[in-house]
Wavefront OBJ file of the C-alpha trace (Angstrom):
o trace
v -30.135 -25.722 -4.657
v -30.456 -21.878 -5.332
v -31.964 -21.277 -1.717
v -29.115 -23.208 -0.298
v -26.559 -20.956 -2.110
v -28.227 -18.012 -0.932
v -28.374 -19.182 2.646
v -24.129 -19.331 2.006
v -23.943 -15.661 0.657
v -23.735 -13.564 3.628
v -21.474 -16.028 5.886
v -19.323 -16.578 3.014
v -18.919 -12.331 2.580
v -18.703 -12.184 6.170
v -15.488 -14.559 6.382
v -13.816 -13.337 3.331
v -13.908 -9.848 4.784
v -13.026 -11.106 8.300
v -10.034 -12.977 6.445
v -9.029 -10.044 4.835
v -9.125 -8.184 8.160
v -7.001 -10.754 10.063
v -4.282 -10.403 7.038
v -4.185 -6.683 7.369
v -4.704 -6.667 11.387
v -1.474 -9.090 11.831
v 0.451 -7.534 9.080
v 0.521 -4.035 10.836
v 0.911 -5.787 14.338
v 3.809 -7.941 12.636
v 5.479 -4.548 11.382
v 5.090 -2.711 14.626
v 6.749 -5.681 16.636
v 9.616 -6.208 14.140
v 10.373 -2.992 12.680
v 11.339 -0.714 15.224
v 12.583 2.137 12.781
v 12.674 2.374 9.135
v 14.860 0.753 6.915
v 17.386 3.069 5.013
v 17.530 2.491 1.395
v 18.638 4.708 -1.992
v 16.868 4.596 -5.045
v 20.106 3.233 -6.652
v 20.533 0.255 -4.113
v 17.196 -0.769 -3.678
v 16.633 -3.479 -5.861
v 19.917 -5.213 -4.656
v 19.226 -4.560 -0.738
v 15.526 -4.690 -0.450
v 14.282 -7.370 1.347
v 10.493 -7.499 2.120
v 10.890 -4.819 4.691
v 7.532 -2.749 5.421
v 8.522 0.620 7.085
v 11.366 1.906 4.607
v 12.902 5.237 3.947
v 14.247 6.063 0.446
v 16.523 8.672 -0.920
v 16.058 9.463 -4.564
v 14.545 12.180 -7.029
v 11.224 12.613 -7.409
v 10.454 11.771 -11.468
v 7.506 14.804 -11.066
v 7.554 14.195 -14.921
v 6.056 11.038 -14.853
v 3.527 11.896 -11.841
v 0.099 9.928 -12.318
v -3.088 11.539 -10.709
v -5.970 9.138 -10.018
v -9.547 10.028 -10.413
v -10.218 12.336 -7.166
v -12.923 10.572 -4.424
v -14.834 12.856 -2.263
v -12.198 13.081 0.039
v -10.119 16.535 0.960
v -6.745 15.027 -0.427
v -5.385 14.182 -3.625
v -4.517 10.813 -4.572
v -1.670 10.308 -6.930
v 1.858 8.718 -7.156
v 5.359 9.489 -8.140
v 8.159 7.291 -9.123
v 11.529 7.863 -6.931
v 14.292 7.156 -9.248
v 18.115 7.772 -8.912
v 19.697 11.099 -9.754
v 20.661 10.315 -13.485
v 17.385 7.688 -13.989
v 16.070 7.816 -17.691
v 12.799 6.853 -18.709
v 13.941 3.569 -20.343
v 15.462 2.161 -17.154
v 13.052 0.487 -14.600
v 11.411 1.918 -11.694
v 11.496 -0.124 -8.173
v 9.841 2.736 -5.788
v 6.596 4.935 -6.307
v 5.593 7.346 -3.742
v 2.350 8.305 -2.600
v 2.765 11.660 -1.090
v 0.328 12.413 1.478
v -1.392 15.611 2.861
v -1.682 17.231 -0.730
v -5.222 18.717 -0.845
v -7.400 17.788 -3.813
v -6.319 20.011 -6.795
v -3.169 21.016 -5.417
v -1.490 18.215 -7.177
v 0.013 21.035 -9.807
v 0.970 23.426 -7.595
v 2.792 20.411 -5.481
v 4.356 19.157 -8.702
v 5.656 23.241 -9.882
v 7.085 23.866 -6.396
v 9.262 20.431 -6.449
v 12.537 20.515 -7.958
v 12.826 17.826 -10.128
v 16.629 17.679 -9.509
v 16.307 17.617 -5.876
v 17.369 14.555 -3.728
v 14.440 13.752 -1.150
v 13.680 10.880 1.211
v 10.188 9.446 1.696
v 9.573 7.260 4.734
v 6.670 5.362 5.080
v 4.992 2.092 4.877
v 4.616 -0.179 2.263
v 1.457 -0.362 0.234
v -0.228 -3.526 1.232
v -1.388 -6.492 -1.329
v 1.207 -5.674 -3.969
v 0.530 -1.773 -4.462
v -0.538 -0.647 -7.628
v -1.280 -1.875 -11.340
v 1.860 -0.108 -12.570
v 1.754 -0.689 -16.099
v -1.716 0.861 -15.835
v -0.826 3.988 -13.667
v 2.479 4.434 -15.530
v 1.807 3.089 -19.238
v 5.199 4.919 -20.386
v 7.566 3.229 -17.787
v 9.063 0.074 -17.127
v 9.085 -1.618 -13.805
v 10.943 -4.853 -12.270
v 11.047 -6.560 -9.458
v 11.000 -5.500 -6.369
v 8.568 -2.482 -6.873
v 6.799 -1.114 -3.905
v 4.660 1.836 -3.364
v 5.393 3.979 -0.420
v 2.808 5.364 1.655
v 4.251 8.587 2.516
v 4.771 9.273 6.443
v 2.484 6.153 7.065
v 4.027 4.601 10.506
v 3.090 1.063 11.722
v 0.016 1.176 14.014
v 0.655 -0.072 17.839
v -0.418 -3.325 17.955
v -3.215 -2.455 20.676
v -5.805 -1.036 18.445
v -4.518 -3.431 15.631
v -4.964 -6.021 18.212
v -8.506 -5.214 19.009
v -9.306 -5.140 15.212
v -7.638 -8.642 14.796
v -9.243 -10.118 17.367
v -12.784 -8.699 16.041
v -11.980 -9.913 12.970
v -11.145 -13.726 14.378
v -14.280 -13.433 15.860
v -16.160 -12.683 13.167
v -14.439 -15.068 10.900
v -15.462 -18.125 13.541
v -18.998 -16.847 13.532
v -19.019 -17.250 9.808
v -17.404 -20.352 9.549
v -20.013 -21.604 11.920
v -22.605 -20.274 9.885
v -21.448 -21.717 6.626
v -20.887 -25.164 8.339
v -24.619 -25.121 10.075
v -25.794 -24.338 6.250
v -23.878 -27.053 4.671
v -24.843 -29.629 7.416
v -28.669 -28.893 7.013
l 1 2 3 4 5 6 7 8 9 10 11 12 13 14 15 16 17 18 19 20 21 22 23 24 25 26 27 28 29 30 31 32 33 34 35 36 37 38 39 40 41 42 43 44 45 46 47 48 49 50 51 52 53 54 55 56 57 58 59 60 61 62 63 64 65 66 67 68 69 70 71 72 73 74 75 76 77 78 79 80 81 82 83 84 85 86 87 88 89 90 91 92 93 94 95 96 97 98 99 100 101 102 103 104 105 106 107 108 109 110 111 112 113 114 115 116 117 118 119 120 121 122 123 124 125 126 127 128 129 130 131 132 133 134 135 136 137 138 139 140 141 142 143 144 145 146 147 148 149 150 151 152 153 154 155 156 157 158 159 160 161 162 163 164 165 166 167 168 169 170 171 172 173 174 175 176 177 178 179 180 181 182 183 184 185 186 187 188
């Protein structure tokens, strides 16, 4: 019984990885084909008007006082998040949009935050982070969040279908191969 299970582990893991790739790849192709430009929102009207768009542009104030920096990975860029809120937002009010600024060097977050005017109105444009974004209560324990809540990967754009189409095709082939291996292992 254990030997049969071990024979299934590799193809099952491959199948799960391929399924994950198919979901991400098809999402990118769908965004590219269905959203020709970012949908514009303001932080004030976001909750009422957001309808699931994936390439968005939101105008509001960056609440740099609530910035959350994540542990650094071995990469050259910082990994941090900032709530994007209405101009007159107060901490007890719900947050709906979190920005993930891009192109900030690791170790440069404090300098970036000090350079941002906390009252300035900015527009953040990018693709909504897939798979539900962050664990918001963990990343921002002092803030309240309400649906819909999204994380915007700043400056991200939908990938052209040629590259993602190839990725999607490879994932489909790997998924079919893994499925065939699973069926073969179960039948023996």
